[in-house]
N, C-alpha and C positions, 0 to 999 in steps of 0.2 A: 624616761626611757626613750632611747633613739628609735626612729622608725626602722622597721625591718626591711621595708620595701625601698627600692632605689627611686631616684627622681622620675624616670619615665612612668612609674606607677603612681607615685604621689602627686604627679602633675595631672592625672586623670581627674574628672569631676568626682566630688565626694558623693557617696550614696546616702540617701536619707533613710537611715535605719534607726528606729526609735529605741535605742538601748544605751545605757550608761557605759562609758569607758570604751567605746569603739571608734576606731578610725576605719572607714571603708571607702574604697576607691572603685569606681564603676567603669567597666569597659562595655559599651553598649553595641549591640549588633542587631540585625534583623533576625528575629526568632529566638534569641537567647541573650543572656547577660553573663559576664564574668566579673566577680566581685573579689577584691583583695581586702581581707579583713584582718585587723590587728586589735586585740583586746587588752586593755590595761587594768580591767577589773573582772572579778568573777561575775558571771551572768547565768541565770537560769531561764531557759526558753520553755514556755508551756507547750503541751502537745498541740500540733497543728499538721496540716498537709498542704501540698501545692504540687506544681509540676516537678518533674524529675530534677534531682540535684546530685552532682558529683563534686567531691572536693579532695584536695590534697593538703595535708597538714605541713605547714612551713616551720612552725615552732610551737612548743607547749603541748597541752593535753586537752582533750574534749571527751566527755562521756555522752554518747548518742544512744538514745532509747528508740530503736527502730522497730515498729510494730510490737512494742512492749518488751523487746529484748535489749539488754544493755550491752553496748560495745564501747571499748575505750580505744581511742586513737591518739597517737603521738607523732612527733616529727618524722616525716617520710611516709607515713601511712596515708592511704586513700580510702574513701568511702563512697558508697552510692545509695541514694534513697530513691526508689522508683516513684513515679507519679502517683499521687493519691494515697500514699502510705503514711499513716500517722507516725509522727516522731516528735521527740522532745530532746533537750540537751542541757547539760551542765558544762559551761565553758569556763576554764580557769584563766586567771590573769596571766598574761604572757603568751596566750594562744594567738596564732596567726595562721591563716589559710588562704588558699585560692579556691573559689567555689564557682562552678558552672551551674547556672540555672537554665533549664530548658524552657524558658519563657522570656519574652522580651520586656515584660512589664513588671517583673517581681519587685524591683525598687525604682524609685525616682531619684533624680539628681537633687541634692540638697540645695 
């Protein structure tokens, strides 16, 4: 599957995210991170929480369970998960997004 993101994104450092079937590119700043994620396999994320997260779906579909409520997002949709709110996800192969994390240390460089 060709990469959905252009060279300026894929030339960023890869993010160390311990999931199968993910390519993730990290834009690091003081106080936050922006991660460009592309999934080639289905992934289920268990319930967890962290600092605030906003994302926009570039391709595919994701089911987000935010505070126990299921929301389905697809290409062009955006979502927001406030700080400390429990959430889980079912990510489908072909999903890609751009995610802003309101913390500078969510992920490390691979």
